[in-house]
C-alpha positions in Angstrom: -32.4 3.1 9.0 -28.8 1.8 8.7 -26.3 4.1 7.2 -23.3 2.6 5.4 -19.9 4.1 6.4 -17.5 4.8 3.6 -13.8 4.4 4.4 -11.0 6.0 2.5 -8.5 3.8 0.6 -5.6 5.1 2.8 -7.5 4.1 6.0 -8.2 0.6 4.7 -4.6 0.2 3.7 -3.4 1.4 7.1 -5.7 -1.0 8.9 -4.5 -3.9 6.7 -0.9 -2.9 7.4 -1.5 -2.8 11.2 -3.0 -6.3 11.1 -0.3 -7.8 8.9 2.4 -6.3 11.0 0.8 -7.8 14.1 0.0 -4.5 15.8 -3.8 -5.3 15.8 -5.9 -8.4 15.3 -8.9 -8.3 13.0 -11.4 -8.2 15.8 -9.4 -5.5 17.8 -9.3 -3.4 14.7 -13.1 -3.8 14.3 -13.6 -2.6 17.9 -11.0 0.1 17.8 -12.3 1.8 14.7 -16.0 0.8 15.2 -16.0 -1.1 11.9 -19.3 -2.9 11.4 -19.6 -6.2 9.7 -17.4 -9.2 10.5 -16.2 -9.6 6.9 -15.4 -5.9 6.1 -11.8 -6.1 7.2 -11.4 -9.6 5.7 -12.4 -8.1 2.4 -9.8 -5.4 2.8 -7.2 -7.9 3.7 -7.9 -9.9 0.5 -7.9 -6.7 -1.6 -4.9 -4.8 -0.1 -3.0 -7.4 1.9 0.3 -8.8 0.9 -0.5 -12.2 2.5 -3.1 -14.5 1.2 -6.4 -14.9 3.0 -8.8 -17.8 2.7 -11.7 -17.5 0.3 -14.6 -19.8 0.5 -14.7 -21.9 -2.6 -15.9 -25.2 -4.0 -13.1 -25.7 -6.4 -11.1 -28.9 -6.8 -7.7 -29.1 -5.1 -5.9 -28.8 -8.4 -7.7 -25.7 -9.6 -7.4 -24.3 -6.1 -3.6 -24.7 -6.3 -3.6 -22.7 -9.6 -5.8 -20.1 -7.9 -3.4 -19.9 -4.9 -0.5 -19.3 -7.2 -2.4 -16.6 -9.0 -3.4 -15.1 -5.7 0.2 -15.0 -4.5 1.3 -13.4 -7.8 -1.6 -10.8 -7.6 -0.6 -10.0 -4.0 3.0 -9.6 -5.0 2.0 -7.3 -7.8 0.0 -5.3 -5.3 2.9 -5.0 -3.0 5.2 -3.9 -5.8 2.7 -1.3 -7.1 2.5 0.0 -3.5 6.3 0.2 -3.3 6.4 2.0 -6.7 3.8 4.5 -5.6 5.8 5.2 -2.4 9.0 5.6 -4.5 7.2 8.0 -6.9 6.0 10.0 -3.9 9.5 10.2 -2.4 10.8 11.4 -5.8 8.2 14.1 -5.9 9.1 15.2 -2.4 12.8 15.3 -3.2 12.3 17.2 -6.5 10.1 19.7 -4.6 12.8 20.0 -1.9 15.4 20.8 -4.5 13.1 23.4 -6.2 12.4 25.1 -2.8 16.2 25.1 -1.9 17.0 26.6 -5.3 14.3 29.3 -5.0 14.7 30.2 -1.3 18.4 29.8 -0.9 19.4 31.0 -4.3 21.3 27.7 -5.0 21.6 25.8 -8.2 21.4 22.3 -6.9 19.7 20.8 -9.9 22.3 22.1 -12.2 25.1 20.9 -9.9 23.5 17.5 -9.6 23.2 17.0 -13.4 26.6 18.5 -14.3 29.1 16.4 -16.1 32.5 15.9 -14.3 35.3 18.1 -15.6 37.8 16.5 -17.9 41.4 16.5 -16.7 
């Protein structure tokens, strides 16, 4: 009986990032992480990748051009969403850092950061 392996989203994104940055090839990633199925990583690349990856299709060249533009826009949106998620995470980390400093060191950083400059 074959058992299907379930990979986390973060693992899939990391594999895609490694391939797109040139650290791994698709086949070396399959071997390194023991990923079964020759199209598994290709599906991840299409879903999470910033670059566009070929999809088998029987469309006319004109409709394929529209699809290519749509695919580029979708990939750009994915990349921007990923950047936004990272920025939000950074913001949470910084806010937590300020809260911990205020609590543990007895500072009032948040008040000082939000204070208006004194009038002269």
